[in-house]
C-alpha positions in Angstrom: 159.9 29.8 -33.7 163.5 29.9 -32.5 166.4 28.5 -34.5 170.1 28.2 -34.0 171.7 29.2 -37.3 175.1 29.9 -38.9 175.3 33.3 -40.4 177.8 35.6 -42.2 178.3 39.3 -41.7 180.8 42.0 -42.8 182.2 44.5 -40.4 183.3 47.8 -41.8 186.1 49.1 -39.5 187.6 52.6 -39.4 191.4 52.9 -39.3 191.3 54.4 -35.8 190.4 51.0 -34.4 193.5 49.3 -35.8 195.7 48.2 -32.9 196.1 45.6 -30.2 192.3 45.6 -29.5 191.3 45.0 -33.1 189.7 41.5 -32.6 187.8 42.7 -29.5 186.5 45.7 -31.5 185.3 43.5 -34.4 183.5 41.2 -31.9 181.9 44.1 -30.1 180.8 45.7 -33.4 179.3 42.4 -34.6 177.1 42.2 -31.4 176.0 45.8 -31.9 175.2 45.5 -35.6 173.3 42.2 -35.6 171.6 41.6 -32.2 168.0 42.8 -32.2 168.0 43.3 -36.0 166.0 41.6 -38.7 168.2 39.7 -41.1 166.2 38.9 -44.2 164.9 35.3 -44.4 166.4 34.3 -41.1 164.3 36.7 -38.9 165.3 38.6 -35.8 168.7 37.9 -34.2 168.0 37.4 -30.5 171.6 36.6 -29.5 175.0 35.8 -31.0 176.1 32.5 -29.4 179.5 32.0 -30.9 181.9 33.7 -33.3 183.4 30.9 -35.5 185.8 32.9 -37.7 186.9 36.4 -38.2 188.4 36.5 -41.7 191.3 38.5 -43.1 190.3 42.1 -43.6 190.1 43.7 -47.1 191.3 47.3 -47.3 188.9 49.6 -49.2 191.1 51.6 -51.7 191.0 55.3 -51.2 189.2 55.2 -47.9 191.4 53.3 -45.5 188.5 51.3 -44.1 188.8 47.6 -43.7 186.0 45.0 -44.2 186.2 41.9 -42.0 184.1 38.9 -43.0 182.7 37.2 -39.9 181.1 33.8 -39.5 179.0 33.3 -36.4 176.2 31.3 -34.8 173.1 33.0 -33.5 169.6 32.3 -32.1 167.0 33.8 -34.3 163.3 34.3 -34.0 161.3 33.7 -37.1 157.5 33.4 -37.0 155.6 31.2 -39.4 152.1 31.3 -40.8 149.7 29.2 -38.6 152.1 29.3 -35.7 150.6 29.9 -32.2 152.6 32.4 -30.2 152.2 34.4 -27.0 151.8 38.2 -27.2 151.4 41.1 -24.8 148.8 43.7 -25.7 150.3 47.2 -25.9 147.4 49.2 -27.2 143.7 48.8 -27.9 142.0 51.0 -30.5 138.7 51.0 -32.4 140.6 49.5 -35.4 142.0 46.6 -33.4 144.7 45.5 -31.0 148.4 46.2 -31.1 150.7 43.8 -29.3 154.3 42.6 -29.1 155.5 39.1 -29.9 159.1 39.4 -28.7 160.7 42.0 -30.9 157.8 42.1 -33.4 155.0 44.6 -33.4 151.7 43.0 -34.3 148.2 44.2 -35.2 145.0 42.2 -34.8 142.2 43.7 -36.8 138.8 44.3 -35.2 137.4 42.0 -37.9 139.4 39.1 -36.3 138.0 39.9 -32.8 134.8 38.0 -32.0 131.7 39.9 -33.0 130.1 39.7 -29.5 133.1 41.7 -28.1 132.7 45.5 -28.5 135.2 48.3 -28.2 134.7 50.4 -25.1 136.5 53.8 -25.4 135.1 55.0 -22.1 136.9 52.3 -20.1 140.3 53.3 -18.6 142.3 52.0 -20.4 140.1 51.4 -23.6 139.3 47.7 -24.1 137.2 45.2 -25.9 134.4 43.8 -23.7 131.9 41.0 -23.9 128.5 42.4 -23.1 127.1 39.6 -20.9 130.4 38.8 -19.1 133.1 40.8 -17.4 135.6 39.4 -19.9 137.9 42.1 -21.3 140.8 42.4 -23.6 143.0 45.3 -22.5 146.6 46.5 -22.5 149.1 44.4 -20.6 147.0 41.3 -21.1 148.9 38.2 -22.2 147.3 36.5 -25.2 147.9 33.6 -27.5 147.3 34.2 -31.2 147.6 32.2 -34.4 149.6 34.0 -37.1 147.6 34.5 -40.3 150.3 36.2 -42.2 153.6 38.0 -42.1 154.6 41.2 -43.7 158.2 42.4 -43.6 158.9 46.1 -44.1 162.2 46.0 -45.9 162.7 49.8 -45.6 162.9 49.7 -41.8 163.8 46.0 -41.5 161.0 45.6 -39.0 158.4 42.8 -39.3 154.7 43.4 -38.7 152.4 40.5 -38.0 148.9 40.4 -39.5 147.0 38.1 -37.2 143.7 36.4 -36.9 142.7 35.4 -33.5 142.0 31.6 -33.7 142.8 31.0 -30.0 143.3 33.7 -27.4 144.2 33.0 -23.8 144.1 35.9 -21.4 146.2 36.0 -18.2 142.9 35.5 -16.3 141.5 32.1 -15.7 139.5 32.0 -18.9 140.4 30.9 -22.4 138.6 32.4 -25.3 138.3 30.1 -28.3 137.4 32.5 -31.1 136.3 32.4 -34.7 134.7 34.9 -36.9 131.2 33.7 -35.9 131.2 32.8 -32.2 133.0 32.9 -28.9 133.1 30.2 -26.3 134.4 30.7 -22.8 136.2 27.8 -21.2 137.6 27.5 -17.7 141.3 27.3 -18.0 142.9 24.8 -15.7 146.1 26.1 -14.0 
């Protein structure tokens, strides 16, 4: 889900940037340091919408660097458990499906894929197929998934989604309503 939030950040500035372009430099560094990054409990910063205040800089003794506190507003993306989101499949393996939900890399375990769909390594590209139909799940397909859990890797500040497929809609004219037991194909009205 997307939110518009107020955030704080500190910019560490080298003395070589002191001069008439100081404020522009602080603004540019803020954009470079926060956009596209995961910020703790807020999620991924998609875009900085406004800079509310650039505070008075504090000189670091012995180094000459200055820390500028900055207050800004940004649009952030933070997924929640049980949220239904769109994803693009990037890779299909025997273990499951890898996909992208905006900036997030997601993995859908093969145990969450309906049992009547089997992995076909001989297909080009590899995919999951349903035996009796020509229905396939392959790279570049657009799907909808329901988030089963979220795991944040604090070391890399990247979030990985662990997903169960409760509903999956391909870019074709079919919708797959999936559970761990069965699969139903429904004509999707466009």
